[in-house]
TORKOL-315367 format. One record per residue: residue in one letter; x, y, z of N, C-alpha, C in turn; residue number from 1. Coordinates in nm, 4 decimals. Each point is the difference from the previous one (the first is absolute). Layout:
REM TORKOL-315367
   lolo        n.X        n.Y        n.Z       ca.X       ca.Y       ca.Z        c.X        c.Y        c.Z   zapa
      A          X          Y          Z          X          Y          Z          X          Y          Z    NUM
...
***
This chain:
REM TORKOL-315367
   lolo        n.X        n.Y        n.Z       ca.X       ca.Y       ca.Z        c.X        c.Y        c.Z   zapa
      X     8.2707    -4.4297     4.1699     0.0250     0.1040    -0.0987     0.1051     0.0962     0.0549      1
      X     0.0789     0.0579    -0.0875     0.1065     0.0911     0.0402    -0.0569     0.1361     0.0385      2
      X     0.0866     0.0860     0.0503    -0.0437     0.1332     0.0396    -0.0437     0.0805    -0.1224      3
      X    -0.0720     0.1066     0.0256    -0.0506     0.0841    -0.1073     0.1174     0.0669    -0.0706      4
      X    -0.0035    -0.0043    -0.1308     0.1077     0.0544    -0.0820    -0.0248     0.1478    -0.0286      5
      X     0.1017     0.0830     0.0175    -0.0079     0.1419    -0.0346     0.0803     0.0220    -0.1265      6
      X    -0.0636     0.0650    -0.0981     0.0638     0.0265    -0.1281     0.0001     0.1507    -0.0220      7
      X     0.1163     0.0551    -0.0289     0.0131     0.1429    -0.0254    -0.0125     0.0259    -0.1488      8
      X    -0.0865     0.0949    -0.0379    -0.0296     0.0285    -0.1405     0.0171     0.1484    -0.0277      9
      X     0.0048     0.0358    -0.1278     0.0188     0.1391    -0.0399    -0.1256     0.0624    -0.0584     10
      X    -0.1107    -0.0756    -0.0079    -0.1252     0.0524    -0.0528    -0.1126    -0.0244     0.0986     11
      X    -0.1055     0.0799    -0.0089    -0.1130    -0.0121     0.0914    -0.0981    -0.1102    -0.0408     12
      X     0.0159    -0.0559    -0.1192    -0.0835    -0.1120    -0.0436     0.0890    -0.1212    -0.0187     13
      X    -0.0380    -0.1112     0.0613     0.0778    -0.1225    -0.0098    -0.0906    -0.1152    -0.0406     14
      X     0.0587    -0.1019    -0.0619    -0.0726    -0.1216    -0.0355     0.0522    -0.1131     0.0879     15
      X    -0.0906    -0.0778     0.0568     0.0399    -0.1106     0.0866    -0.0712    -0.1271    -0.0458     16
      X     0.0765    -0.1094    -0.0092    -0.0597    -0.1293    -0.0339     0.0398    -0.1076     0.1013     17
      X     0.0492     0.0414     0.1120     0.0419    -0.0933     0.1040     0.1425    -0.0466    -0.0141     18
      X     0.0609     0.0217    -0.1164     0.1410    -0.0274    -0.0189     0.0419    -0.1451    -0.0118     19
      X    -0.0930    -0.0927    -0.0126     0.0396    -0.1403    -0.0116    -0.0552    -0.0623    -0.1284     20
      X     0.0046     0.0748    -0.1080    -0.0443    -0.0512    -0.1296    -0.1470    -0.0364    -0.0008     21
      X    -0.0326    -0.1123    -0.0614    -0.1408    -0.0403    -0.0132    -0.0611    -0.0442     0.1328     22
      X     0.0797    -0.0140     0.1043    -0.0517    -0.0367     0.1314    -0.0326     0.1220     0.0857     23
      X     0.0187     0.1183    -0.0542    -0.0269     0.1237     0.0738    -0.1491     0.0290     0.0038     24
      X    -0.0349     0.1262    -0.0170    -0.1403     0.0406    -0.0018    -0.0253     0.0805    -0.1262     25
      X    -0.1264     0.0343    -0.0295    -0.0260     0.0811    -0.1196     0.0778     0.1305     0.0069     26
      X     0.0472     0.0457    -0.1131     0.0757     0.1244    -0.0045    -0.0936     0.1158     0.0319     27
      X     0.0396     0.0798     0.0971    -0.0775     0.1175     0.0382     0.0888     0.1230    -0.0072     28
      X    -0.0605     0.1116    -0.0337     0.0710     0.1273    -0.0039    -0.0417     0.0784     0.1234     29
      X     0.0978     0.0427     0.0759    -0.0236     0.0709     0.1248     0.0492     0.1429    -0.0137     30
      X    -0.0844     0.0954     0.0363     0.0348     0.1409    -0.0098     0.0142     0.0566     0.1409     31
      X     0.1117     0.0646     0.0259     0.0263     0.0561     0.1326    -0.0797     0.1267     0.0268     32
      X    -0.0465     0.0664    -0.1052    -0.0676     0.1273     0.0215     0.0958     0.0972     0.0674     33
      X    -0.0482     0.0795     0.0957     0.0884     0.0960     0.0661     0.0924    -0.0635     0.1047     34
      X    -0.0258    -0.1238     0.0363     0.0849    -0.0688     0.0987     0.1331    -0.0387    -0.0644     35
      X     0.0934    -0.0406     0.0801     0.1307    -0.0415    -0.0504     0.0171    -0.1505     0.0098     36
      X    -0.1119    -0.0738     0.0199     0.0083    -0.1451     0.0116    -0.1362    -0.0627    -0.0267     37
      X     0.0031    -0.1287    -0.0345    -0.1228    -0.0761    -0.0234     0.0293    -0.1468     0.0283     38
      X    -0.1006    -0.0742     0.0456     0.0154    -0.1420     0.0302    -0.0934    -0.0805    -0.0898     39
      X     0.0511    -0.1065    -0.0587    -0.0793    -0.0862    -0.0871    -0.1047    -0.0741     0.0842     40
      X    -0.1266     0.0048    -0.0409    -0.1030    -0.0687     0.0769     0.0059    -0.1518    -0.0117     41
      X     0.0694    -0.0527    -0.1007     0.0122    -0.1445    -0.0184     0.1137    -0.0611     0.0808     42
      X     0.1207     0.0567    -0.0148     0.1184    -0.0644     0.0573     0.0678     0.0818     0.1096     43
      X    -0.0507     0.1176     0.0280     0.0520     0.0889     0.1038     0.1383     0.0564    -0.0290     44
      X     0.0465    -0.0100    -0.1247     0.1255     0.0682    -0.0337    -0.0213     0.1484     0.0231     45
      X     0.1002     0.0628     0.0568    -0.0091     0.1411     0.0355     0.0906     0.0786    -0.0948     46
      X    -0.0601     0.0913    -0.0769     0.0750     0.0810    -0.0953     0.0169     0.1399     0.0580     47
      X     0.1253     0.0498    -0.0015     0.0325     0.1306     0.0553     0.0654     0.0842    -0.1081     48
      X    -0.0483     0.1234    -0.0151     0.0564     0.0916    -0.0985     0.1372     0.0454     0.0471     49
      X     0.0991    -0.0242    -0.0832     0.1376     0.0389     0.0319     0.0242     0.1381    -0.0586     50
      X     0.0329     0.0952     0.0841     0.0230     0.1364    -0.0473     0.1329     0.0082    -0.0724     51
      X    -0.0029     0.0705    -0.1117     0.1222     0.0265    -0.0748     0.0703     0.1190     0.0653     52
      X     0.1304     0.0166    -0.0215     0.0720     0.1102     0.0637    -0.0639     0.1363    -0.0207     53
      X    -0.0539     0.0310    -0.1198    -0.0636     0.1288    -0.0262    -0.1252     0.0160     0.0851     54
      X    -0.0763    -0.1083     0.0200    -0.1200     0.0064     0.0816     0.0367     0.0213     0.1464     55
      X     0.1085    -0.0606     0.0446     0.0426     0.0149     0.1394     0.0409     0.1451     0.0274     56
      X     0.0691     0.0637    -0.0953     0.0434     0.1376     0.0167    -0.1207     0.0943     0.0034     57
      X    -0.1011    -0.0281    -0.0839    -0.1197     0.0837    -0.0044    -0.0822    -0.0138     0.1277     58
      X     0.0047    -0.1180     0.0624    -0.0773    -0.0246     0.1215     0.0632     0.0660     0.1220     59
      X     0.1260     0.0389    -0.0097     0.0707     0.0590     0.1154    -0.0370     0.1443     0.0202     60
***
């Protein structure tokens, strides 16, 4: 199996189905909560919240 895939997203809730069509896994919705990342328990895809420029300025 290949290395764990990191996907950058703009929302704290993501849907993951393994990314290989009908050969993937059941579609699950993952919520990051207060964290800025979440990992799918089925396929280990790692989702990271990508900060928008306005969010980066506010965090400084």
